[in-house]
C-alpha positions as CSV (number, residue, x, y, z in Angstrom):
1,M,67.1,81.7,112.7
2,T,69.0,81.2,109.4
3,E,72.7,81.0,109.4
4,P,74.3,83.8,107.3
5,Q,75.9,82.8,104.0
6,P,79.6,83.4,103.8
7,F,80.5,86.4,101.7
8,W,84.3,86.3,101.5
9,P,86.2,83.4,99.9
10,E,86.8,80.3,102.1
11,G,84.3,81.7,104.7
12,A,86.6,84.5,105.9
13,R,85.0,86.9,108.3
14,L,87.3,89.8,107.8
15,A,88.8,91.6,104.8
16,V,91.9,93.8,105.1
17,T,93.4,96.1,102.5
18,V,97.0,97.0,102.4
19,S,98.4,100.1,100.7
20,M,101.7,101.8,100.6
21,Q,102.5,105.4,99.7
22,F,105.7,105.6,97.6
23,E,106.5,109.3,97.8
24,A,110.2,109.4,98.8
25,G,112.1,111.7,96.5
26,G,109.0,113.8,95.8
27,Q,109.4,116.1,98.8
28,P,110.9,119.6,98.4
29,I,114.6,120.0,99.2
30,S,113.7,121.9,102.3
31,G,110.5,122.3,104.3
32,A,109.0,118.8,104.1
33,G,107.3,117.6,107.2
34,G,108.5,114.6,109.1
35,P,110.0,113.3,112.3
36,I,113.0,115.7,112.3
37,T,111.6,119.0,113.6
38,D,114.5,121.4,113.6
39,P,113.6,124.2,111.1
40,I,115.8,124.6,108.0
41,L,116.2,127.9,106.3
42,P,114.2,128.0,103.0
43,G,116.3,127.0,100.0
44,F,118.9,125.0,102.0
45,A,118.9,121.2,101.7
46,D,117.3,119.5,104.8
47,L,119.9,116.7,104.9
48,G,118.5,115.1,108.0
49,Q,114.9,115.0,106.7
50,N,116.0,114.0,103.2
51,S,118.2,111.1,104.5
52,F,115.2,109.9,106.5
53,Y,113.1,109.7,103.3
54,E,116.0,108.1,101.4
55,Y,116.4,105.4,104.1
56,G,112.7,104.4,103.5
57,V,113.4,103.9,99.8
58,V,116.7,102.0,100.2
59,E,115.7,99.8,103.2
60,G,112.0,100.2,104.1
61,V,110.3,99.5,100.8
62,P,112.3,96.4,99.9
63,R,111.6,95.0,103.4
64,I,107.9,95.7,103.1
65,L,107.8,94.0,99.7
66,D,109.7,91.0,100.9
67,L,107.4,90.6,103.9
68,L,104.3,90.9,101.7
69,D,105.7,88.3,99.2
70,R,106.6,85.9,102.0
71,H,103.0,85.9,103.2
72,D,101.4,86.2,99.8
73,I,99.7,89.5,100.6
74,K,98.5,91.7,97.8
75,M,98.8,95.4,98.1
76,T,98.2,98.7,96.3
77,S,101.0,101.3,96.1
78,F,100.2,104.9,95.3
79,M,103.3,106.4,93.7
80,I,104.2,110.0,92.7
81,G,106.1,110.7,89.6
82,D,109.2,112.2,91.2
83,A,109.6,109.2,93.4
84,V,109.4,106.8,90.4
85,R,111.7,109.0,88.4
86,R,114.3,109.1,91.2
87,H,114.0,105.5,92.1
88,P,112.9,103.5,89.1
89,Q,114.5,100.3,90.3
90,V,112.4,100.4,93.5
91,A,109.2,101.3,91.6
92,A,109.8,98.4,89.2
93,E,109.8,96.0,92.2
94,I,106.3,97.0,93.3
95,P,103.9,94.3,92.1
96,D,102.3,95.0,88.7
97,Q,98.7,93.9,89.4
98,P,95.6,95.5,87.9
99,G,95.0,98.7,89.8
100,S,98.0,98.2,92.1
101,R,100.2,101.1,90.9
102,P,98.1,104.3,90.5
103,M,100.4,107.3,90.0
104,S,100.4,111.1,90.1
105,G,102.7,112.9,87.6
106,R,102.8,116.2,89.5
107,P,106.0,116.9,91.4
108,S,105.5,118.2,95.0
109,G,105.2,122.0,95.1
110,E,104.5,122.4,91.4
111,P,100.7,122.3,90.9
112,G,99.6,121.7,87.4
113,R,103.0,120.6,86.0
114,S,103.8,117.1,85.0
115,P,107.4,115.9,84.6
116,A,106.3,114.6,81.1
117,R,105.5,118.2,80.1
118,A,108.4,119.9,81.8
């Protein structure tokens, strides 16, 4: 029997892809799903849920980026326009590699509208 030829660099036997959704700040002011389940009346700010998302931007994303840098791991981050608009300093920290920063310009809850056209 013939030995298989290595396909991946350096004879690796496993390939892993890493992606991160950068959507914090794109959720509606109330009614966004998440770990906090108490219903909020429509139109009132869901402070608990929104602070959960904000914590991810302030603490979670930088920690993930530091961890990936420390281990020289490449990743793709899908970003929505409202998250980038509200947190441009965080979006700028996401590595700029070919194909690593695909974006959607549509704010949540506004099908067909782009912030650039608003």
